[in-house]
C-alpha positions in Angstrom: 4.4 -19.0 14.8 5.2 -15.2 14.6 2.6 -13.2 12.3 4.3 -9.9 12.3 1.8 -8.6 9.8 -1.1 -9.3 11.5 -0.5 -8.2 15.2 -3.6 -6.9 16.8 -6.2 -9.3 15.0 -8.3 -11.6 17.2 -6.6 -14.9 18.1 -9.4 -16.8 16.4 -8.4 -15.0 13.3 -4.9 -15.7 13.7 -5.6 -19.4 14.4 -7.4 -19.5 10.9 -4.2 -18.2 9.3 -2.0 -20.5 11.1 -3.9 -23.6 9.5 -4.0 -22.1 6.1 -0.2 -21.8 6.4 0.4 -25.3 8.0 -2.2 -26.8 5.3 -0.4 -24.7 2.6 -3.9 -23.3 1.3 -3.0 -19.6 2.1 -1.8 -19.1 -1.5 -4.5 -20.7 -3.2 -7.1 -18.6 -1.2 -5.3 -15.4 -2.4 -4.8 -16.6 -6.0 -8.4 -17.5 -5.9 -9.4 -14.1 -4.7 -7.1 -12.2 -6.7 -6.1 -14.2 -9.9 -4.3 -11.5 -11.7 -1.4 -9.0 -11.1 -1.5 -5.4 -12.6 0.6 -4.4 -15.4 1.9 -1.0 -13.8 5.6 -1.9 -13.8 7.4 1.5 -14.3 7.8 4.5 -12.3 6.1 6.4 -15.2 3.3 4.2 -15.5 2.9 4.3 -11.5 3.1 8.2 -11.6 0.0 8.1 -14.2 -2.0 5.8 -12.2 -1.3 7.9 -9.1 -2.3 11.1 -10.7 -5.3 9.7 -12.1 -6.4 8.7 -8.7 -5.7 11.9 -7.2 -7.3 14.0 -9.9 -10.3 12.0 -9.2 -10.6 12.3 -5.5 -8.0 15.0 -4.2 -8.0 17.8 -6.8 -7.7 20.6 -4.3 -4.7 18.8 -2.3 -1.0 19.4 -2.6 0.8 18.3 -5.8 3.2 15.4 -6.0 6.3 15.8 -7.5 7.7 12.3 -7.7 6.1 8.9 -7.6 8.3 6.0 -7.6 8.6 2.1 -6.5 11.3 1.8 -4.0 13.3 -1.5 -3.5 14.5 -0.5 -0.1 11.3 0.9 1.4 9.9 -2.1 3.4 13.4 -2.8 4.8 14.4 0.6 5.8 11.2 2.1 7.0 8.9 -1.3 7.8 6.6 0.5 5.6 4.7 -0.6 2.3 4.4 3.2 1.1 5.8 6.4 2.2 4.7 9.8 1.5 7.4 12.3 2.5 7.8 16.1 2.2 11.2 17.3 0.7 12.2 20.9 1.6 14.6 22.7 -0.6 15.8 26.4 -0.3 15.1 28.3 -3.4 16.5 31.8 -3.3 15.1 33.2 -0.2 12.0 30.8 0.0 11.6 27.3 1.3 9.7 25.2 -1.2 8.3 21.9 0.0 7.9 19.0 -2.4 5.5 16.0 -1.9 6.9 12.6 -2.9 5.3 9.3 -2.7 7.3 5.9 -2.6 5.5 2.6 -3.0 7.1 -0.7 -2.0 8.7 -2.4 -4.8 6.9 -5.6 -3.6 3.7 -4.2 -5.2 5.3 -4.3 -8.6 4.1 -8.0 -9.0 0.9 -7.6 -6.9 -3.0 -7.8 -7.6 -4.4 -4.4 -8.8 -6.4 -4.2 -5.7 -3.3 -4.2 -3.6 -1.7 -1.6 -5.3 -4.8 0.6 -5.3 -5.1 0.0 -1.5 -1.5 1.2 -1.1 -1.9 4.1 -3.4 -5.2 5.3 -1.7 -3.4 4.9 1.6 -0.6 7.1 0.7 -2.9 9.6 -1.1 -5.0 10.2 1.9 -1.8 11.2 3.9 -1.9 14.3 1.6 -4.9 15.6 3.3 -4.7 13.8 6.8 -1.1 13.1 8.2 -2.2 11.0 11.0 -4.1 7.7 11.0 -7.1 8.9 12.7 -11.0 8.8 11.9 -10.8 11.3 9.0 -7.9 9.4 7.5 -9.5 6.1 7.4 -13.1 8.0 6.1 -10.9 9.3 3.2 -9.4 5.9 2.4 -12.7 4.4 2.2 -14.3 7.1 0.4 -11.7 6.4 -2.3 -11.6 2.7 -2.0 -15.0 1.5 -0.3 -13.4 -2.1 0.1 -10.4 -0.6 1.8 -10.4 -2.4 5.1 -10.8 -5.9 3.6 -8.1 -5.0 1.1 -5.8 -4.1 3.9 -6.3 -7.1 5.7 -5.7 -9.2 2.3 -2.6 -7.2 1.9 -1.5 -8.4 5.2 -2.1 -12.1 4.2 -0.2 -11.5 0.9 3.0 -10.2 2.9 2.6 -13.2 5.5 2.7 -15.4 2.3 5.4 -13.6 0.9 7.5 -13.9 4.2 6.8 -17.5 4.6 6.6 -19.2 1.1 8.4 -16.5 -1.3 6.8 -15.3 -4.6 3.0 -16.0 -5.2 2.6 -14.4 -8.8 
């Protein structure tokens, strides 16, 4: 069984996940660990949520001009969130605007999963690459970042195989 969201994990871990999938207990595991979904359903609410986190941890970083849920994101970019720069010519100056797009799959996800994705994308405001400084910033904003990233991968695997969970 191909587990595309979990490549790179040890075979012993993958085997445990395969067993949970074959016994159809993966969904129960996720629902027990993350019983509720968040109520941030609109782009306006998402923008407010992201800006609150940004002001708490990254006051000095670049501003975000746009934060939205994106229906096409995971299909087009094989990504769950996307941080982009849009450059525009204004008079004789070039203006760059930062935008954040969050995969719409996270509209009906547990709040911890949305938080992990937002923290990941906010970290890109300071660190462009996935390097040691990037992950240090992620864990500064969300101490449980690495466990949540793994659990998000489990969640996406579940969605891929079984469909909606919540």
